[in-house]
A tleap script that builds the chain and sets N, CA, C and O, in Angstrom:
source leaprc.protein.ff14SB
mol = sequence {
  NMET ASP ASN ASN THR ASP PRO VAL TYR SER
  ARG ASN VAL ILE GLU PHE VAL ALA VAL ALA
  ASN GLU PHE CYS LYS TYR THR GLU HIE ALA
  SER GLU LEU LYS GLY ASP GLU LEU LEU LYS
  ILE LEU GLN ARG ILE LEU PRO LEU MET TYR
  LEU LYS ALA SER LEU LEU PRO GLN LEU ASN
  HIE TYR PHE GLU ASP GLY ASN GLU LYS PHE
  ALA THR GLU SER ASP TRP ILE ARG ILE HIE
  ASP SER LEU LYS GLU LYS PHE GLY THR ALA
  ASN ASP TYR LEU GLU VAL PHE ASP GLU LYS
  ARG ASN THR SER ASP TRP PHE ILE ALA ARG
  ARG GLN LYS GLU PHE ARG GLY ASP GLY CGLU
}
set mol.1.N position { -136.207 259.793 288.321 }
set mol.1.CA position { -135.816 260.994 287.597 }
set mol.1.C position { -135.367 260.605 286.194 }
set mol.1.O position { -134.655 259.618 286.008 }
set mol.2.N position { -135.777 261.364 285.246 }
set mol.2.CA position { -135.424 261.110 283.852 }
set mol.2.C position { -133.923 261.334 283.658 }
set mol.2.O position { -133.385 262.352 284.096 }
set mol.3.N position { -133.250 260.390 283.007 }
set mol.3.CA position { -131.807 260.489 282.798 }
set mol.3.C position { -131.415 261.717 281.986 }
set mol.3.O position { -130.298 262.214 282.133 }
set mol.4.N position { -132.298 262.212 281.142 }
set mol.4.CA position { -131.973 263.366 280.307 }
set mol.4.C position { -131.827 264.644 281.118 }
set mol.4.O position { -131.082 265.542 280.725 }
set mol.5.N position { -132.535 264.741 282.256 }
set mol.5.CA position { -132.449 265.947 283.071 }
set mol.5.C position { -131.576 265.767 284.304 }
set mol.5.O position { -131.318 266.737 285.018 }
set mol.6.N position { -131.119 264.560 284.568 }
set mol.6.CA position { -130.283 264.293 285.729 }
set mol.6.C position { -128.885 264.867 285.472 }
set mol.6.O position { -128.232 264.486 284.501 }
set mol.7.N position { -128.417 265.786 286.341 }
set mol.7.CA position { -127.100 266.396 286.110 }
set mol.7.C position { -125.950 265.394 286.174 }
set mol.7.O position { -124.867 265.676 285.661 }
set mol.8.N position { -126.156 264.259 286.777 }
set mol.8.CA position { -125.101 263.244 286.840 }
set mol.8.C position { -124.741 262.742 285.450 }
set mol.8.O position { -123.612 262.310 285.219 }
set mol.9.N position { -125.683 262.794 284.531 }
set mol.9.CA position { -125.440 262.333 283.168 }
set mol.9.C position { -125.122 263.479 282.206 }
set mol.9.O position { -125.165 263.305 280.988 }
set mol.10.N position { -124.806 264.635 282.753 }
set mol.10.CA position { -124.482 265.775 281.890 }
set mol.10.C position { -123.114 265.570 281.239 }
set mol.10.O position { -122.302 264.773 281.709 }
set mol.11.N position { -122.883 266.278 280.187 }
set mol.11.CA position { -121.633 266.153 279.430 }
set mol.11.C position { -120.421 266.459 280.314 }
set mol.11.O position { -119.416 265.751 280.251 }
set mol.12.N position { -120.510 267.516 281.141 }
set mol.12.CA position { -119.375 267.895 281.983 }
set mol.12.C position { -119.023 266.805 282.988 }
set mol.12.O position { -117.845 266.551 283.237 }
set mol.13.N position { -120.029 266.164 283.564 }
set mol.13.CA position { -119.780 265.098 284.532 }
set mol.13.C position { -119.157 263.893 283.842 }
set mol.13.O position { -118.196 263.317 284.351 }
set mol.14.N position { -119.684 263.514 282.712 }
set mol.14.CA position { -119.162 262.356 281.984 }
set mol.14.C position { -117.717 262.597 281.536 }
set mol.14.O position { -116.886 261.692 281.612 }
set mol.15.N position { -117.416 263.807 281.072 }
set mol.15.CA position { -116.049 264.118 280.654 }
set mol.15.C position { -115.096 264.097 281.846 }
set mol.15.O position { -113.973 263.605 281.728 }
set mol.16.N position { -115.531 264.628 283.001 }
set mol.16.CA position { -114.692 264.594 284.197 }
set mol.16.C position { -114.409 263.159 284.613 }
set mol.16.O position { -113.269 262.815 284.925 }
set mol.17.N position { -115.433 262.325 284.619 }
set mol.17.CA position { -115.256 260.928 285.021 }
set mol.17.C position { -114.295 260.219 284.064 }
set mol.17.O position { -113.476 259.408 284.497 }
set mol.18.N position { -114.390 260.517 282.782 }
set mol.18.CA position { -113.495 259.894 281.801 }
set mol.18.C position { -112.038 260.286 282.065 }
set mol.18.O position { -111.151 259.434 282.029 }
set mol.19.N position { -111.793 261.560 282.327 }
set mol.19.CA position { -110.427 262.023 282.599 }
set mol.19.C position { -109.931 261.445 283.926 }
set mol.19.O position { -108.787 261.001 284.017 }
set mol.20.N position { -110.784 261.449 284.952 }
set mol.20.CA position { -110.407 260.886 286.251 }
set mol.20.C position { -110.091 259.399 286.125 }
set mol.20.O position { -109.177 258.897 286.780 }
set mol.21.N position { -110.839 258.702 285.292 }
set mol.21.CA position { -110.582 257.280 285.055 }
set mol.21.C position { -109.207 257.070 284.425 }
set mol.21.O position { -108.480 256.153 284.807 }
set mol.22.N position { -108.854 257.912 283.466 }
set mol.22.CA position { -107.529 257.820 282.840 }
set mol.22.C position { -106.433 258.080 283.863 }
set mol.22.O position { -105.422 257.377 283.883 }
set mol.23.N position { -106.625 259.087 284.714 }
set mol.23.CA position { -105.654 259.386 285.758 }
set mol.23.C position { -105.461 258.166 286.665 }
set mol.23.O position { -104.331 257.774 286.956 }
set mol.24.N position { -106.559 257.578 287.103 }
set mol.24.CA position { -106.492 256.396 287.974 }
set mol.24.C position { -105.788 255.233 287.271 }
set mol.24.O position { -104.985 254.521 287.875 }
set mol.25.N position { -106.099 255.056 286.005 }
set mol.25.CA position { -105.492 253.961 285.245 }
set mol.25.C position { -103.974 254.116 285.199 }
set mol.25.O position { -103.242 253.153 285.429 }
set mol.26.N position { -103.503 255.325 284.904 }
set mol.26.CA position { -102.063 255.536 284.798 }
set mol.26.C position { -101.374 255.481 286.153 }
set mol.26.O position { -100.264 254.957 286.248 }
set mol.27.N position { -101.989 255.999 287.195 }
set mol.27.CA position { -101.335 255.945 288.506 }
set mol.27.C position { -101.329 254.524 289.065 }
set mol.27.O position { -100.373 254.131 289.732 }
set mol.28.N position { -102.372 253.755 288.806 }
set mol.28.CA position { -102.406 252.378 289.285 }
set mol.28.C position { -101.389 251.495 288.574 }
set mol.28.O position { -100.915 250.511 289.142 }
set mol.29.N position { -101.056 251.836 287.345 }
set mol.29.CA position { -100.095 251.050 286.565 }
set mol.29.C position { -98.789 251.814 286.350 }
set mol.29.O position { -98.105 251.607 285.348 }
set mol.30.N position { -98.445 252.689 287.282 }
set mol.30.CA position { -97.245 253.511 287.159 }
set mol.30.C position { -95.975 252.676 287.071 }
set mol.30.O position { -95.027 253.061 286.387 }
set mol.31.N position { -95.949 251.553 287.747 }
set mol.31.CA position { -94.739 250.718 287.752 }
set mol.31.C position { -94.438 250.134 286.374 }
set mol.31.O position { -93.314 249.701 286.119 }
set mol.32.N position { -95.419 250.117 285.492 }
set mol.32.CA position { -95.236 249.540 284.163 }
set mol.32.C position { -94.714 250.548 283.140 }
set mol.32.O position { -94.395 250.177 282.010 }
set mol.33.N position { -94.627 251.822 283.529 }
set mol.33.CA position { -94.205 252.874 282.597 }
set mol.33.C position { -92.861 253.444 283.001 }
set mol.33.O position { -92.473 253.384 284.168 }
set mol.34.N position { -92.150 254.001 282.027 }
set mol.34.CA position { -90.909 254.712 282.328 }
set mol.34.C position { -91.267 256.021 283.030 }
set mol.34.O position { -92.346 256.574 282.817 }
set mol.35.N position { -90.356 256.505 283.863 }
set mol.35.CA position { -90.597 257.715 284.645 }
set mol.35.C position { -90.908 258.926 283.796 }
set mol.35.O position { -91.863 259.648 284.082 }
set mol.36.N position { -90.108 259.169 282.739 }
set mol.36.CA position { -90.342 260.351 281.916 }
set mol.36.C position { -91.645 260.241 281.119 }
set mol.36.O position { -92.319 261.241 280.873 }
set mol.37.N position { -91.989 259.022 280.723 }
set mol.37.CA position { -93.249 258.809 280.001 }
set mol.37.C position { -94.443 259.077 280.920 }
set mol.37.O position { -95.402 259.740 280.523 }
set mol.38.N position { -94.380 258.560 282.143 }
set mol.38.CA position { -95.450 258.780 283.115 }
set mol.38.C position { -95.577 260.261 283.455 }
set mol.38.O position { -96.685 260.785 283.568 }
set mol.39.N position { -94.458 260.922 283.616 }
set mol.39.CA position { -94.487 262.353 283.933 }
set mol.39.C position { -95.162 263.154 282.824 }
set mol.39.O position { -95.971 264.037 283.111 }
set mol.40.N position { -94.850 262.865 281.582 }
set mol.40.CA position { -95.498 263.555 280.462 }
set mol.40.C position { -97.005 263.331 280.463 }
set mol.40.O position { -97.778 264.254 280.208 }
set mol.41.N position { -97.413 262.108 280.750 }
set mol.41.CA position { -98.849 261.789 280.788 }
set mol.41.C position { -99.528 262.561 281.905 }
set mol.41.O position { -100.571 263.179 281.691 }
set mol.42.N position { -98.936 262.529 283.106 }
set mol.42.CA position { -99.546 263.210 284.250 }
set mol.42.C position { -99.556 264.727 284.081 }
set mol.42.O position { -100.473 265.399 284.553 }
set mol.43.N position { -98.539 265.268 283.410 }
set mol.43.CA position { -98.517 266.714 283.152 }
set mol.43.C position { -99.648 267.141 282.224 }
set mol.43.O position { -100.033 268.310 282.218 }
set mol.44.N position { -100.165 266.238 281.467 }
set mol.44.CA position { -101.306 266.547 280.590 }
set mol.44.C position { -102.640 266.255 281.281 }
set mol.44.O position { -103.593 267.024 281.160 }
set mol.45.N position { -102.694 265.142 282.001 }
set mol.45.CA position { -103.956 264.724 282.613 }
set mol.45.C position { -104.352 265.607 283.786 }
set mol.45.O position { -105.517 265.987 283.899 }
set mol.46.N position { -103.411 265.943 284.661 }
set mol.46.CA position { -103.771 266.693 285.871 }
set mol.46.C position { -104.387 268.063 285.579 }
set mol.46.O position { -105.416 268.385 286.173 }
set mol.47.N position { -103.811 268.890 284.694 }
set mol.47.CA position { -104.488 270.157 284.395 }
set mol.47.C position { -105.851 269.959 283.738 }
set mol.47.O position { -106.785 270.719 283.996 }
set mol.48.N position { -105.964 268.934 282.889 }
set mol.48.CA position { -107.242 268.655 282.248 }
set mol.48.C position { -108.282 268.223 283.287 }
set mol.48.O position { -109.440 268.637 283.224 }
set mol.49.N position { -107.863 267.395 284.236 }
set mol.49.CA position { -108.788 266.963 285.278 }
set mol.49.C position { -109.215 268.152 286.148 }
set mol.49.O position { -110.376 268.244 286.546 }
set mol.50.N position { -108.293 269.048 286.438 }
set mol.50.CA position { -108.621 270.255 287.204 }
set mol.50.C position { -109.646 271.098 286.446 }
set mol.50.O position { -110.619 271.577 287.028 }
set mol.51.N position { -109.421 271.275 285.156 }
set mol.51.CA position { -110.356 272.051 284.336 }
set mol.51.C position { -111.728 271.398 284.312 }
set mol.51.O position { -112.742 272.071 284.497 }
set mol.52.N position { -111.765 270.095 284.085 }
set mol.52.CA position { -113.049 269.386 284.041 }
set mol.52.C position { -113.763 269.450 285.388 }
set mol.52.O position { -114.989 269.558 285.430 }
set mol.53.N position { -113.018 269.386 286.483 }
set mol.53.CA position { -113.631 269.483 287.814 }
set mol.53.C position { -114.229 270.866 288.042 }
set mol.53.O position { -115.257 270.999 288.706 }
set mol.54.N position { -113.589 271.891 287.495 }
set mol.54.CA position { -114.115 273.252 287.670 }
set mol.54.C position { -115.419 273.467 286.910 }
set mol.54.O position { -116.147 274.418 287.195 }
set mol.55.N position { -115.722 272.605 285.956 }
set mol.55.CA position { -116.943 272.724 285.167 }
set mol.55.C position { -118.093 271.866 285.694 }
set mol.55.O position { -119.187 271.876 285.129 }
set mol.56.N position { -117.845 271.122 286.778 }
set mol.56.CA position { -118.896 270.259 287.321 }
set mol.56.C position { -120.038 271.088 287.886 }
set mol.56.O position { -119.804 272.145 288.473 }
set mol.57.N position { -121.268 270.624 287.718 }
set mol.57.CA position { -122.411 271.362 288.258 }
set mol.57.C position { -122.482 271.222 289.783 }
set mol.57.O position { -122.011 270.237 290.351 }
set mol.58.N position { -123.076 272.221 290.430 }
set mol.58.CA position { -123.315 272.140 291.867 }
set mol.58.C position { -124.476 271.186 292.105 }
set mol.58.O position { -125.523 271.301 291.467 }
set mol.59.N position { -124.295 270.259 293.010 }
set mol.59.CA position { -125.340 269.287 293.315 }
set mol.59.C position { -125.699 269.357 294.794 }
set mol.59.O position { -124.865 269.707 295.629 }
set mol.60.N position { -126.935 269.023 295.106 }
set mol.60.CA position { -127.357 268.928 296.500 }
set mol.60.C position { -126.893 267.601 297.073 }
set mol.60.O position { -126.890 266.581 296.384 }
set mol.61.N position { -126.502 267.624 298.335 }
set mol.61.CA position { -126.057 266.402 299.003 }
set mol.61.C position { -127.268 265.566 299.395 }
set mol.61.O position { -128.232 266.076 299.965 }
set mol.62.N position { -127.205 264.289 299.087 }
set mol.62.CA position { -128.275 263.373 299.475 }
set mol.62.C position { -127.987 262.740 300.829 }
set mol.62.O position { -128.910 262.437 301.585 }
set mol.63.N position { -126.719 262.542 301.133 }
set mol.63.CA position { -126.329 261.891 302.373 }
set mol.63.C position { -125.462 262.841 303.183 }
set mol.63.O position { -124.537 263.446 302.642 }
set mol.64.N position { -125.743 262.976 304.453 }
set mol.64.CA position { -124.963 263.874 305.304 }
set mol.64.C position { -123.549 263.353 305.516 }
set mol.64.O position { -122.625 264.143 305.715 }
set mol.65.N position { -123.364 262.035 305.476 }
set mol.65.CA position { -122.057 261.442 305.737 }
set mol.65.C position { -121.122 261.516 304.532 }
set mol.65.O position { -119.947 261.170 304.656 }
set mol.66.N position { -121.591 261.943 303.407 }
set mol.66.CA position { -120.777 261.984 302.204 }
set mol.66.C position { -120.802 260.656 301.477 }
set mol.66.O position { -121.512 259.730 301.870 }
set mol.67.N position { -120.030 260.574 300.428 }
set mol.67.CA position { -119.991 259.354 299.621 }
set mol.67.C position { -119.049 258.330 300.229 }
set mol.67.O position { -118.152 258.663 301.003 }
set mol.68.N position { -119.273 257.084 299.860 }
set mol.68.CA position { -118.381 256.026 300.304 }
set mol.68.C position { -117.015 256.204 299.656 }
set mol.68.O position { -116.898 256.706 298.538 }
set mol.69.N position { -115.999 255.785 300.376 }
set mol.69.CA position { -114.634 255.817 299.846 }
set mol.69.C position { -114.256 254.391 299.463 }
set mol.69.O position { -114.417 253.471 300.265 }
set mol.70.N position { -113.763 254.204 298.263 }
set mol.70.CA position { -113.452 252.863 297.787 }
set mol.70.C position { -111.957 252.566 297.758 }
set mol.70.O position { -111.573 251.407 297.597 }
set mol.71.N position { -111.117 253.560 297.905 }
set mol.71.CA position { -109.677 253.310 297.932 }
set mol.71.C position { -109.281 252.936 299.348 }
set mol.71.O position { -109.560 253.668 300.298 }
set mol.72.N position { -108.638 251.803 299.478 }
set mol.72.CA position { -108.196 251.375 300.801 }
set mol.72.C position { -106.827 251.978 301.097 }
set mol.72.O position { -106.153 252.488 300.202 }
set mol.73.N position { -106.436 251.912 302.335 }
set mol.73.CA position { -105.125 252.428 302.709 }
set mol.73.C position { -104.019 251.647 302.010 }
set mol.73.O position { -103.011 252.227 301.608 }
set mol.74.N position { -104.197 250.358 301.865 }
set mol.74.CA position { -103.170 249.551 301.188 }
set mol.74.C position { -103.068 249.935 299.707 }
set mol.74.O position { -101.972 249.935 299.147 }
set mol.75.N position { -104.203 250.263 299.067 }
set mol.75.CA position { -104.163 250.750 297.677 }
set mol.75.C position { -103.382 252.047 297.599 }
set mol.75.O position { -102.536 252.225 296.723 }
set mol.76.N position { -103.671 252.947 298.519 }
set mol.76.CA position { -103.012 254.252 298.521 }
set mol.76.C position { -101.517 254.080 298.716 }
set mol.76.O position { -100.725 254.701 298.007 }
set mol.77.N position { -101.122 253.246 299.669 }
set mol.77.CA position { -99.692 253.031 299.949 }
set mol.77.C position { -99.002 252.418 298.743 }
set mol.77.O position { -97.888 252.815 298.403 }
set mol.78.N position { -99.645 251.454 298.089 }
set mol.78.CA position { -99.048 250.814 296.909 }
set mol.78.C position { -98.802 251.832 295.803 }
set mol.78.O position { -97.724 251.854 295.209 }
set mol.79.N position { -99.790 252.674 295.524 }
set mol.79.CA position { -99.640 253.685 294.475 }
set mol.79.C position { -98.606 254.733 294.877 }
set mol.79.O position { -97.772 255.132 294.065 }
set mol.80.N position { -98.662 255.172 296.124 }
set mol.80.CA position { -97.699 256.161 296.622 }
set mol.80.C position { -96.271 255.637 296.483 }
set mol.80.O position { -95.398 256.342 295.977 }
set mol.81.N position { -96.031 254.412 296.928 }
set mol.81.CA position { -94.693 253.836 296.861 }
set mol.81.C position { -94.241 253.646 295.418 }
set mol.81.O position { -93.066 253.839 295.107 }
set mol.82.N position { -95.158 253.271 294.540 }
set mol.82.CA position { -94.822 253.098 293.135 }
set mol.82.C position { -94.395 254.426 292.501 }
set mol.82.O position { -93.412 254.479 291.762 }
set mol.83.N position { -95.143 255.499 292.797 }
set mol.83.CA position { -94.790 256.819 292.263 }
set mol.83.C position { -93.502 257.343 292.888 }
set mol.83.O position { -92.688 257.971 292.210 }
set mol.84.N position { -93.321 257.088 294.169 }
set mol.84.CA position { -92.100 257.531 294.851 }
set mol.84.C position { -90.879 256.844 294.248 }
set mol.84.O position { -89.845 257.477 294.038 }
set mol.85.N position { -91.003 255.554 293.971 }
set mol.85.CA position { -89.910 254.814 293.352 }
set mol.85.C position { -89.657 255.310 291.926 }
set mol.85.O position { -88.512 255.423 291.487 }
set mol.86.N position { -90.742 255.603 291.217 }
set mol.86.CA position { -90.623 256.030 289.824 }
set mol.86.C position { -89.934 257.389 289.695 }
set mol.86.O position { -89.084 257.576 288.825 }
set mol.87.N position { -90.302 258.336 290.564 }
set mol.87.CA position { -89.787 259.694 290.434 }
set mol.87.C position { -88.593 259.975 291.339 }
set mol.87.O position { -87.874 260.950 291.118 }
set mol.88.N position { -88.370 259.154 292.337 }
set mol.88.CA position { -87.195 259.297 293.198 }
set mol.88.C position { -87.072 260.688 293.780 }
set mol.88.O position { -88.027 261.236 294.328 }
set mol.89.N position { -85.878 261.253 293.652 }
set mol.89.CA position { -85.620 262.577 294.230 }
set mol.89.C position { -86.222 263.703 293.394 }
set mol.89.O position { -86.194 264.858 293.819 }
set mol.90.N position { -86.757 263.400 292.235 }
set mol.90.CA position { -87.394 264.440 291.411 }
set mol.90.C position { -88.664 264.951 292.075 }
set mol.90.O position { -89.229 265.952 291.633 }
set mol.91.N position { -89.119 264.288 293.120 }
set mol.91.CA position { -90.317 264.701 293.830 }
set mol.91.C position { -89.991 265.621 295.002 }
set mol.91.O position { -90.902 266.128 295.656 }
set mol.92.N position { -88.714 265.843 295.275 }
set mol.92.CA position { -88.324 266.703 296.387 }
set mol.92.C position { -88.542 268.161 296.023 }
set mol.92.O position { -88.387 268.551 294.867 }
set mol.93.N position { -88.901 268.956 297.009 }
set mol.93.CA position { -89.033 270.388 296.803 }
set mol.93.C position { -88.639 271.097 298.085 }
set mol.93.O position { -88.733 270.536 299.177 }
set mol.94.N position { -88.210 272.299 297.944 }
set mol.94.CA position { -87.756 273.089 299.076 }
set mol.94.C position { -88.936 273.835 299.675 }
set mol.94.O position { -89.671 274.523 298.967 }
set mol.95.N position { -89.111 273.695 300.966 }
set mol.95.CA position { -90.160 274.432 301.655 }
set mol.95.C position { -89.531 275.631 302.331 }
set mol.95.O position { -88.531 275.498 303.036 }
set mol.96.N position { -90.102 276.784 302.123 }
set mol.96.CA position { -89.622 278.009 302.739 }
set mol.96.C position { -90.753 278.567 303.579 }
set mol.96.O position { -91.867 278.769 303.096 }
set mol.97.N position { -90.451 278.813 304.845 }
set mol.97.CA position { -91.464 279.358 305.741 }
set mol.97.C position { -91.091 280.790 306.082 }
set mol.97.O position { -90.023 281.054 306.637 }
set mol.98.N position { -91.962 281.689 305.752 }
set mol.98.CA position { -91.769 283.108 306.038 }
set mol.98.C position { -93.048 283.594 306.688 }
set mol.98.O position { -94.107 283.584 306.060 }
set mol.99.N position { -92.962 284.021 307.942 }
set mol.99.CA position { -94.155 284.401 308.691 }
set mol.99.C position { -94.980 285.477 307.994 }
set mol.99.O position { -96.209 285.406 308.004 }
set mol.100.N position { -94.328 286.478 307.387 }
set mol.100.CA position { -95.103 287.551 306.762 }
set mol.100.C position { -95.850 287.070 305.519 }
set mol.100.O position { -96.829 287.695 305.110 }
set mol.101.N position { -95.406 285.979 304.919 }
set mol.101.CA position { -96.093 285.437 303.747 }
set mol.101.C position { -97.304 284.596 304.120 }
set mol.101.O position { -98.068 284.192 303.243 }
set mol.102.N position { -97.490 284.328 305.390 }
set mol.102.CA position { -98.618 283.516 305.829 }
set mol.102.C position { -99.915 284.309 305.896 }
set mol.102.O position { -100.981 283.721 306.083 }
set mol.103.N position { -99.854 285.601 305.750 }
set mol.103.CA position { -101.074 286.394 305.815 }
set mol.103.C position { -101.572 286.701 304.411 }
set mol.103.O position { -100.785 286.979 303.506 }
set mol.104.N position { -102.855 286.648 304.246 }
set mol.104.CA position { -103.422 286.919 302.931 }
set mol.104.C position { -103.242 288.383 302.542 }
set mol.104.O position { -103.160 288.698 301.355 }
set mol.105.N position { -103.178 289.287 303.528 }
set mol.105.CA position { -102.965 290.704 303.226 }
set mol.105.C position { -101.622 290.913 302.539 }
set mol.105.O position { -101.530 291.703 301.600 }
set mol.106.N position { -100.578 290.218 302.990 }
set mol.106.CA position { -99.267 290.350 302.372 }
set mol.106.C position { -99.330 289.863 300.928 }
set mol.106.O position { -98.798 290.514 300.029 }
set mol.107.N position { -99.972 288.731 300.705 }
set mol.107.CA position { -100.051 288.162 299.377 }
set mol.107.C position { -100.803 289.095 298.426 }
set mol.107.O position { -100.364 289.313 297.297 }
set mol.108.N position { -101.917 289.638 298.872 }
set mol.108.CA position { -102.712 290.549 298.038 }
set mol.108.C position { -101.908 291.792 297.701 }
set mol.108.O position { -101.903 292.233 296.552 }
set mol.109.N position { -101.229 292.361 298.686 }
set mol.109.CA position { -100.414 293.554 298.442 }
set mol.109.C position { -99.294 293.243 297.450 }
set mol.109.O position { -98.990 294.056 296.577 }
set mol.110.N position { -98.685 292.068 297.586 }
set mol.110.CA position { -97.604 291.666 296.688 }
set mol.110.C position { -98.110 291.518 295.252 }
set mol.110.O position { -97.456 291.976 294.315 }
set mol.111.N position { -99.256 290.888 295.076 }
set mol.111.CA position { -99.823 290.709 293.749 }
set mol.111.C position { -100.207 292.049 293.119 }
set mol.111.O position { -100.056 292.234 291.911 }
set mol.112.N position { -100.706 292.986 293.938 }
set mol.112.CA position { -101.059 294.304 293.412 }
set mol.112.C position { -99.809 295.030 292.924 }
set mol.112.O position { -99.851 295.692 291.887 }
set mol.113.N position { -98.700 294.919 293.648 }
set mol.113.CA position { -97.444 295.545 293.220 }
set mol.113.C position { -96.991 294.954 291.889 }
set mol.113.O position { -96.588 295.683 290.983 }
set mol.114.N position { -97.058 293.643 291.780 }
set mol.114.CA position { -96.640 292.989 290.545 }
set mol.114.C position { -97.513 293.423 289.379 }
set mol.114.O position { -97.015 293.642 288.275 }
set mol.115.N position { -98.809 293.547 289.620 }
set mol.115.CA position { -99.734 293.954 288.580 }
set mol.115.C position { -99.433 295.367 288.095 }
set mol.115.O position { -99.484 295.652 286.899 }
set mol.116.N position { -99.116 296.253 289.052 }
set mol.116.CA position { -98.797 297.639 288.688 }
set mol.116.C position { -97.423 297.761 288.071 }
set mol.116.O position { -97.122 298.763 287.423 }
set mol.117.N position { -96.578 296.751 288.261 }
set mol.117.CA position { -95.251 296.783 287.666 }
set mol.117.C position { -94.170 297.298 288.592 }
set mol.117.O position { -93.033 297.481 288.156 }
set mol.118.N position { -94.487 297.540 289.867 }
set mol.118.CA position { -93.472 298.016 290.781 }
set mol.118.C position { -93.041 296.930 291.762 }
set mol.118.O position { -92.508 297.234 292.829 }
set mol.119.N position { -93.271 295.657 291.405 }
set mol.119.CA position { -92.809 294.534 292.220 }
set mol.119.C position { -91.362 294.252 291.917 }
set mol.119.O position { -90.732 294.951 291.123 }
set mol.120.N position { -90.830 293.216 292.559 }
set mol.120.CA position { -89.419 292.850 292.375 }
set mol.120.C position { -89.098 292.542 290.940 }
set mol.120.O position { -87.955 292.218 290.619 }
savepdb mol mol.pdb
quit
């Protein structure tokens, strides 16, 4: 297949790979950066990576099993522990479980109220 027409070499794919590479670079070397510096970087990279991923073209699957995974469990644990150490308790969040919020009908009705201006 000619590289000019191959969607893998399209601008959107190349830009996504570049942003994903930067994300990987910073997370792999998180221990070398200050916490607030790393947080500022990730706050910029993650939304950009999400945007670039949303622009990726739809491709047909060549293999039923999917792509190979190259990150090992030990790599994942090392990065996870490094980020956990870097951010400490700043990574904690409160989980609230409300049964009525688990239904999509409740969420849609709530958003419609907010849109009309008669929400909380």
